[in-house]
C-alpha positions as CSV (number, residue, x, y, z in Angstrom):
1,X,-60.6,56.7,166.8
2,X,-60.5,54.2,169.7
3,X,-59.6,55.4,173.2
4,X,-56.1,53.9,173.1
5,X,-55.2,55.6,169.8
6,X,-56.5,58.9,171.0
7,X,-54.6,58.7,174.2
8,X,-51.3,57.9,172.4
9,X,-51.7,60.7,169.9
10,X,-52.5,63.2,172.6
11,X,-49.3,62.2,174.5
12,X,-47.1,61.9,171.4
13,X,-44.2,64.4,171.0
14,X,-44.9,64.2,167.3
15,X,-48.3,65.9,167.4
16,X,-48.4,69.7,167.0
17,X,-50.8,72.4,166.2
18,X,-48.0,74.7,164.9
19,X,-49.3,76.2,161.6
20,X,-45.9,76.6,160.1
21,X,-45.3,72.9,160.3
22,X,-48.8,71.8,159.3
23,X,-48.6,73.8,156.1
24,X,-45.1,72.9,155.0
25,X,-45.3,69.2,154.1
26,X,-44.4,67.9,150.7
27,X,-47.0,65.2,150.9
28,X,-49.9,64.4,153.4
29,X,-51.8,61.2,154.0
30,X,-55.1,61.7,155.7
31,X,-58.0,59.4,157.0
32,X,-55.6,56.6,157.6
33,X,-55.3,53.8,160.1
34,X,-51.6,53.1,160.9
35,X,-49.8,50.0,161.9
36,X,-46.7,51.8,163.1
37,X,-44.7,49.0,164.8
38,X,-43.2,51.8,166.8
39,X,-42.5,51.7,170.5
40,X,-43.6,55.4,170.7
41,X,-47.1,54.2,169.9
42,X,-47.2,51.2,172.2
43,X,-45.7,48.4,170.2
44,X,-43.8,46.3,172.7
45,X,-43.8,49.2,175.1
46,X,-44.8,49.2,178.8
47,X,-48.4,49.2,177.6
48,X,-48.9,47.1,174.5
49,X,-51.0,48.3,171.6
50,X,-51.3,45.7,168.9
51,X,-49.3,46.6,165.8
52,X,-48.6,50.0,167.5
53,X,-51.8,51.0,165.8
54,X,-53.2,54.5,165.4
55,X,-56.7,55.1,164.0
56,X,-58.1,58.1,162.2
57,X,-54.5,59.4,161.8
58,X,-52.6,61.5,159.3
59,X,-48.9,61.6,158.2
60,X,-46.9,64.6,157.0
61,X,-43.8,64.0,154.8
62,X,-40.9,66.3,154.1
63,X,-37.7,65.5,152.1
64,X,-38.5,61.8,151.9
65,X,-38.9,61.5,155.7
66,X,-41.8,61.1,158.0
67,X,-42.0,64.6,159.5
68,X,-45.2,64.5,161.5
69,X,-47.8,62.0,162.7
70,X,-51.1,63.3,164.2
71,X,-54.9,63.0,164.1
72,X,-57.0,64.0,161.1
73,X,-58.7,66.8,163.1
74,X,-55.3,68.5,163.5
75,X,-54.6,68.8,159.8
76,X,-58.2,69.3,158.4
77,X,-58.1,73.1,158.7
78,X,-54.8,73.3,156.8
79,X,-55.6,71.2,153.7
80,X,-56.3,74.3,151.7
81,X,-52.6,75.0,151.6
82,X,-52.0,71.9,149.5
83,X,-52.6,70.9,146.0
84,X,-54.7,67.8,145.2
85,X,-51.5,66.0,144.1
86,X,-50.0,66.5,147.6
87,X,-52.8,64.9,149.5
88,X,-53.5,61.2,149.6
89,X,-56.8,60.2,151.2
90,X,-56.6,56.7,152.6
91,X,-60.4,56.5,153.1
92,X,-59.9,54.5,156.3
93,X,-57.5,52.0,154.8
94,X,-54.5,50.7,156.7
95,X,-50.9,51.9,156.2
96,X,-47.9,49.8,157.2
97,X,-44.2,50.5,156.8
98,X,-42.9,49.3,153.5
99,X,-42.3,45.6,153.7
100,X,-38.7,44.3,153.9
101,X,-37.5,41.0,152.6
102,X,-34.4,40.5,154.6
103,X,-33.1,37.1,153.3
104,X,-33.1,36.5,149.5
105,X,-31.0,34.9,146.8
106,X,-33.0,36.4,143.9
107,X,-30.0,36.9,141.6
108,X,-29.2,33.6,140.0
109,X,-29.2,31.8,136.6
110,X,-31.0,28.7,135.6
111,X,-33.8,26.6,136.9
112,X,-34.0,23.7,139.4
113,X,-37.5,22.4,139.0
114,X,-35.9,19.0,138.2
115,X,-34.8,18.9,141.9
116,X,-38.4,19.7,142.9
117,X,-39.5,16.6,141.0
118,X,-36.7,14.5,142.5
119,X,-37.7,15.4,146.0
120,X,-41.3,14.4,145.2
121,X,-39.9,11.0,144.3
122,X,-38.1,10.7,147.6
123,X,-34.7,12.3,147.2
124,X,-33.4,14.4,150.2
125,X,-31.7,17.8,150.1
126,X,-28.5,16.0,151.0
127,X,-29.0,13.3,148.3
128,X,-29.4,16.0,145.6
129,X,-26.3,17.9,146.8
130,X,-24.2,14.7,146.8
131,X,-25.2,14.0,143.1
132,X,-24.0,17.4,142.0
133,X,-27.3,19.2,142.2
134,X,-28.3,21.8,144.7
135,X,-26.3,25.0,145.0
136,X,-23.5,23.8,142.6
137,X,-26.0,23.3,139.7
138,X,-27.1,26.9,140.1
139,X,-23.4,28.0,140.2
140,X,-22.9,26.4,136.8
141,X,-25.8,28.3,135.3
142,X,-24.9,31.6,137.0
143,X,-21.3,31.5,135.9
144,X,-22.5,30.9,132.3
145,X,-25.0,33.8,132.3
146,X,-24.1,37.2,130.9
147,X,-24.7,40.1,133.2
148,X,-27.6,41.2,131.0
149,X,-29.2,37.8,131.1
150,X,-28.7,37.5,134.9
151,X,-30.3,41.0,135.3
152,X,-33.3,40.1,133.2
153,X,-33.9,36.8,135.0
154,X,-33.6,38.4,138.5
155,X,-35.6,41.5,137.7
156,X,-38.8,39.3,137.2
157,X,-38.4,38.0,140.8
158,X,-37.8,41.5,142.2
159,X,-40.8,43.0,140.5
160,X,-43.0,40.2,141.9
161,X,-41.9,41.1,145.4
162,X,-42.2,44.9,144.8
163,X,-45.8,44.5,143.6
164,X,-46.7,43.1,147.0
165,X,-45.3,46.1,148.9
166,X,-41.6,45.2,149.3
167,X,-39.7,48.5,149.5
168,X,-36.4,47.2,150.8
169,X,-34.7,43.9,150.1
170,X,-31.5,42.0,150.9
171,X,-29.8,40.2,148.0
172,X,-27.0,37.7,148.5
173,X,-24.3,36.5,146.2
174,X,-23.1,32.9,146.6
175,X,-23.9,31.3,143.3
176,X,-20.6,32.4,141.8
177,X,-18.0,30.8,144.1
178,X,-15.3,32.6,142.1
179,X,-14.3,36.2,142.2
180,X,-15.7,37.2,138.8
181,X,-19.1,35.7,139.2
182,X,-19.5,36.9,142.8
183,X,-18.8,40.4,141.5
184,X,-21.3,39.9,138.7
185,X,-24.0,38.9,141.1
186,X,-23.4,41.8,143.5
187,X,-23.2,44.2,140.5
188,X,-26.6,43.0,139.3
189,X,-28.0,43.5,142.8
190,X,-26.9,47.1,142.8
191,X,-28.2,47.6,139.3
192,X,-31.7,46.3,140.3
193,X,-31.8,48.7,143.2
194,X,-30.8,51.7,141.1
195,X,-33.3,50.9,138.2
196,X,-36.3,50.2,140.4
197,X,-35.7,52.8,143.2
198,X,-35.7,50.1,145.9
199,X,-33.2,49.9,148.8
200,X,-31.0,46.8,148.2
201,X,-28.7,45.5,150.9
202,X,-26.0,43.4,149.3
203,X,-24.6,40.4,151.2
204,X,-21.4,38.5,150.3
205,X,-22.1,34.8,150.5
206,X,-19.1,33.2,148.8
207,X,-18.9,30.8,151.7
208,X,-22.1,29.1,150.5
209,X,-20.8,25.9,149.0
210,X,-17.6,24.2,147.8
211,X,-17.2,24.9,144.1
212,X,-16.5,21.9,141.8
213,X,-12.9,22.9,141.2
214,X,-12.2,22.5,144.9
215,X,-13.7,19.1,145.2
216,X,-11.5,16.0,145.3
217,X,-11.9,12.4,146.3
218,X,-8.4,12.4,147.6
219,X,-8.5,15.4,149.9
220,X,-10.7,18.1,151.5
221,X,-9.8,21.4,149.9
222,X,-12.5,23.4,151.7
223,X,-9.8,25.3,153.7
224,X,-8.1,26.4,150.5
225,X,-11.5,27.7,149.2
226,X,-12.2,29.6,152.4
227,X,-8.8,31.2,152.0
228,X,-9.9,32.5,148.6
229,X,-13.2,33.7,150.1
230,X,-11.2,35.7,152.6
231,X,-9.1,37.2,149.8
232,X,-12.0,38.2,147.6
233,X,-13.9,40.0,150.3
234,X,-11.7,43.0,150.6
235,X,-11.6,43.4,146.8
236,X,-15.3,43.4,146.4
237,X,-15.8,45.6,149.5
238,X,-13.3,48.2,148.0
239,X,-15.5,48.2,144.9
240,X,-18.6,49.2,146.9
241,X,-20.4,46.0,146.4
242,X,-20.7,44.5,149.9
243,X,-22.9,45.7,152.8
244,X,-22.7,42.5,154.9
245,X,-21.1,39.1,155.1
246,X,-22.9,35.7,155.3
247,X,-21.9,32.0,155.3
248,X,-23.5,28.6,155.2
249,X,-22.5,27.0,158.5
250,X,-23.8,23.4,158.3
251,X,-22.9,19.8,158.2
252,X,-23.0,19.8,154.4
253,X,-21.3,23.1,154.1
254,X,-18.6,24.9,156.2
255,X,-17.6,24.5,159.8
256,X,-17.7,27.2,162.5
257,X,-13.9,27.5,162.4
258,X,-14.0,28.1,158.7
259,X,-16.7,30.7,159.0
260,X,-14.8,32.3,161.8
261,X,-12.0,33.0,159.4
262,X,-14.4,34.8,157.1
263,X,-16.0,36.8,159.9
264,X,-12.5,37.9,161.1
265,X,-12.0,39.6,157.7
266,X,-15.4,41.1,157.9
267,X,-14.6,42.5,161.3
268,X,-11.4,44.1,160.1
269,X,-13.3,45.7,157.2
270,X,-16.1,46.9,159.6
271,X,-18.8,44.9,157.9
272,X,-21.7,43.3,159.8
273,X,-22.2,39.5,159.7
274,X,-25.1,37.1,159.5
275,X,-25.3,33.4,159.0
276,X,-27.3,30.5,157.6
277,X,-27.3,28.1,160.6
278,X,-29.1,25.3,162.3
279,X,-31.2,24.4,159.3
280,X,-30.1,20.7,159.1
281,X,-28.1,20.3,162.3
282,X,-26.7,22.1,165.3
283,X,-23.0,22.8,165.0
284,X,-23.0,26.1,166.9
285,X,-23.5,28.6,164.1
286,X,-25.8,30.8,166.0
287,X,-23.4,31.0,168.9
288,X,-20.7,32.1,166.5
289,X,-22.7,34.8,164.9
290,X,-23.8,36.0,168.4
291,X,-20.1,36.2,169.4
292,X,-19.5,38.6,166.5
293,X,-22.6,40.7,167.4
294,X,-24.1,39.6,164.1
295,X,-27.2,41.1,162.6
296,X,-29.1,37.8,162.2
297,X,-29.0,34.0,162.3
298,X,-31.3,32.4,159.7
299,X,-33.3,29.2,159.4
300,X,-32.8,27.9,162.9
301,X,-34.9,24.7,163.0
302,X,-32.2,22.9,165.1
303,X,-31.3,26.0,167.3
304,X,-30.5,25.2,170.9
305,X,-31.8,27.1,173.9
306,X,-28.2,27.9,175.0
307,X,-27.6,29.6,171.7
308,X,-30.9,31.4,171.9
309,X,-29.7,33.0,175.1
310,X,-26.5,34.1,173.3
311,X,-28.6,35.6,170.5
312,X,-30.7,37.5,173.0
313,X,-27.5,38.9,174.7
314,X,-26.1,40.0,171.3
315,X,-29.4,41.4,170.0
316,X,-29.1,39.1,167.0
317,X,-32.4,38.7,165.1
318,X,-33.8,35.2,164.4
319,X,-34.8,35.1,160.7
320,X,-37.4,32.4,160.1
321,X,-37.8,31.0,156.6
322,X,-41.0,29.1,156.2
323,X,-40.7,28.8,152.5
324,X,-37.7,26.5,152.7
325,X,-39.4,24.5,155.6
326,X,-42.5,24.1,153.3
327,X,-40.6,23.2,150.2
328,X,-38.4,20.6,151.9
329,X,-41.3,19.2,153.8
330,X,-39.4,19.7,157.0
331,X,-40.9,18.5,160.3
332,X,-38.5,20.1,162.7
333,X,-40.0,23.4,163.8
334,X,-37.9,26.3,164.9
335,X,-38.0,26.8,168.7
336,X,-40.6,29.6,168.6
337,X,-41.6,29.4,172.2
338,X,-38.0,29.6,173.4
339,X,-37.3,32.5,171.1
340,X,-40.4,34.3,172.6
341,X,-39.3,33.4,176.1
342,X,-35.9,35.0,175.7
343,X,-37.3,38.0,173.7
344,X,-35.3,37.4,170.6
345,X,-36.8,39.4,167.7
346,X,-38.1,37.2,164.9
347,X,-38.1,38.3,161.3
348,X,-39.8,36.5,158.4
349,X,-38.5,36.3,154.8
350,X,-39.1,34.5,151.6
351,X,-35.6,33.0,151.3
352,X,-36.3,33.3,147.5
353,X,-33.9,30.9,145.9
354,X,-34.0,28.4,143.0
355,X,-33.7,25.1,145.0
356,X,-35.4,25.2,148.4
357,X,-37.7,28.2,148.4
358,X,-38.7,29.5,144.9
359,X,-41.0,31.9,146.6
360,X,-41.6,35.5,145.4
361,X,-44.4,36.4,147.8
362,X,-43.6,37.9,151.2
363,X,-47.4,37.9,152.0
364,X,-47.5,34.2,151.5
365,X,-44.4,33.8,153.6
366,X,-46.3,35.6,156.4
367,X,-49.2,33.2,156.0
368,X,-46.8,30.3,156.2
369,X,-45.2,31.7,159.3
370,X,-48.6,31.6,161.0
371,X,-49.8,28.2,159.7
372,X,-46.5,26.3,159.8
373,X,-44.6,28.0,162.7
374,X,-47.7,29.0,164.8
375,X,-46.7,32.7,164.8
376,X,-49.3,35.4,165.5
377,X,-50.3,37.8,162.7
378,X,-48.7,40.6,164.7
379,X,-45.4,38.6,164.9
380,X,-45.2,38.0,161.1
381,X,-46.1,41.6,160.3
382,X,-43.5,42.8,162.7
383,X,-41.1,40.2,161.2
384,X,-41.6,41.7,157.8
385,X,-41.1,45.3,158.9
386,X,-39.4,46.5,162.0
387,X,-37.5,43.3,162.8
388,X,-36.6,42.7,159.2
389,X,-35.1,46.2,159.2
390,X,-33.1,45.3,162.3
391,X,-31.9,42.1,160.6
392,X,-30.4,44.4,157.9
393,X,-29.2,47.1,160.2
394,X,-31.6,49.6,158.8
395,X,-32.6,51.8,161.8
396,X,-34.6,54.3,159.7
397,X,-36.9,51.7,158.1
398,X,-39.5,49.2,159.1
399,X,-41.6,51.5,161.3
400,X,-43.9,54.6,161.1
401,X,-42.2,57.1,163.2
402,X,-41.0,60.7,162.9
403,X,-37.5,60.8,161.3
404,X,-37.9,57.4,159.6
405,X,-37.8,57.0,155.8
406,X,-41.1,57.5,154.2
407,X,-41.4,54.0,152.8
408,X,-45.1,53.2,153.3
409,X,-47.8,50.9,151.9
410,X,-51.5,51.6,151.8
411,X,-53.7,48.5,152.0
412,X,-57.4,48.0,151.2
413,X,-58.0,45.8,154.3
414,X,-60.3,45.8,157.3
415,X,-57.5,45.0,159.8
416,X,-53.8,44.3,159.7
417,X,-54.3,40.5,160.3
418,X,-55.8,40.3,156.8
419,X,-52.3,40.6,155.3
420,X,-51.3,37.2,156.8
421,X,-54.8,35.7,156.6
422,X,-55.5,36.1,152.9
423,X,-53.7,34.0,150.3
424,X,-53.3,35.0,146.6
425,X,-55.0,38.4,146.9
426,X,-52.9,41.6,146.7
427,X,-54.9,44.3,148.4
428,X,-52.4,47.2,147.7
429,X,-53.9,50.7,147.2
430,X,-50.6,52.6,147.1
431,X,-46.9,52.3,147.6
432,X,-44.7,55.2,148.8
433,X,-40.9,54.8,148.4
434,X,-38.6,57.6,149.7
435,X,-41.5,60.0,150.0
436,X,-42.9,59.5,146.5
437,X,-45.9,57.5,145.4
438,X,-45.1,54.7,143.0
439,X,-47.4,53.3,140.3
440,X,-48.9,50.0,141.3
441,X,-50.0,47.2,139.1
């Protein structure tokens, strides 16, 4: 154990030599190095310890929660009280919080590889949308899919993410654009969480695009559609299908005033909000979501410094989506230095979707965050754990700390930076979800 780790453990309120506690855990992890991302262990504290790391540490778990964190020497004399099945020897491996993918569209029907080909031949995102492609083409396929077919297609994408250590995920609607299909998407999201024992945060994104039936060459019917979006939200919320509300605030989508109408309904229902904003232009989306104390503003390539200040004041997370930046061959970088300067927390996500980010690897998204956005390895790992949790309003996830959910991943790596450095290698040695070890493939 290095000196900084030893000093932190010695000072920690979580360490104890009380025999009653040290012999009462449901599970113990020993001989571990921890990337805690906890302020208690120096992450972003007054003295900064990279990753909030603790070496030669142990974790005790009771009732699906982290109950104790200490050094190996404290638990060694008490191991005889436990069966072999209760003890996990990390053999010096690294443990991080379970990874969190905080912005995904994984529930959808169909395939849009044809648009990928079109972009390779010079078509822009706006060109494809104008020709009836983009989001609307996925809407057609998703409406036509049965709930069983939609589940089967989406499950493959979820399993790919889970195999890389994702233990919590956000899943948006937004490819239905009518009440029945929005309900179908959110229902599938709930079913995926229940079947695979993964925390799913569902987000209502009916304000994603204008459906074909509301398009007319004679008049703009987007206000009529937003009225429907506002009417459907209380219905789906009453059915227990909505955890948060999102919208696409952009020059090819909806205006700030239209999104404001949706956010007002969310406020009445007590639902948190977030927003797709500043991906293609700056029309003030991040200022709007900050006004509503939103959880996150996402994409942000065209984000202004004035709006960064508003995000900082509202504690709104900046969710960066390098997969879309990569796929669209964008050249406008998000304002990383300004976000750092104003201490806006930055999360990283796959943005898994059929058109602009068909990415089912959060580890690769981390690498892209480093190589494309010039983030540090610590920033992308924090962005996939503690700040991703904040972007979903999950205060008990994303860090290794007493009282937090026991969602943990054991990695066969030499140092935490390896997770963002390596490409195509999955170094998982174990995944714990809600205090129970899961089989890994």
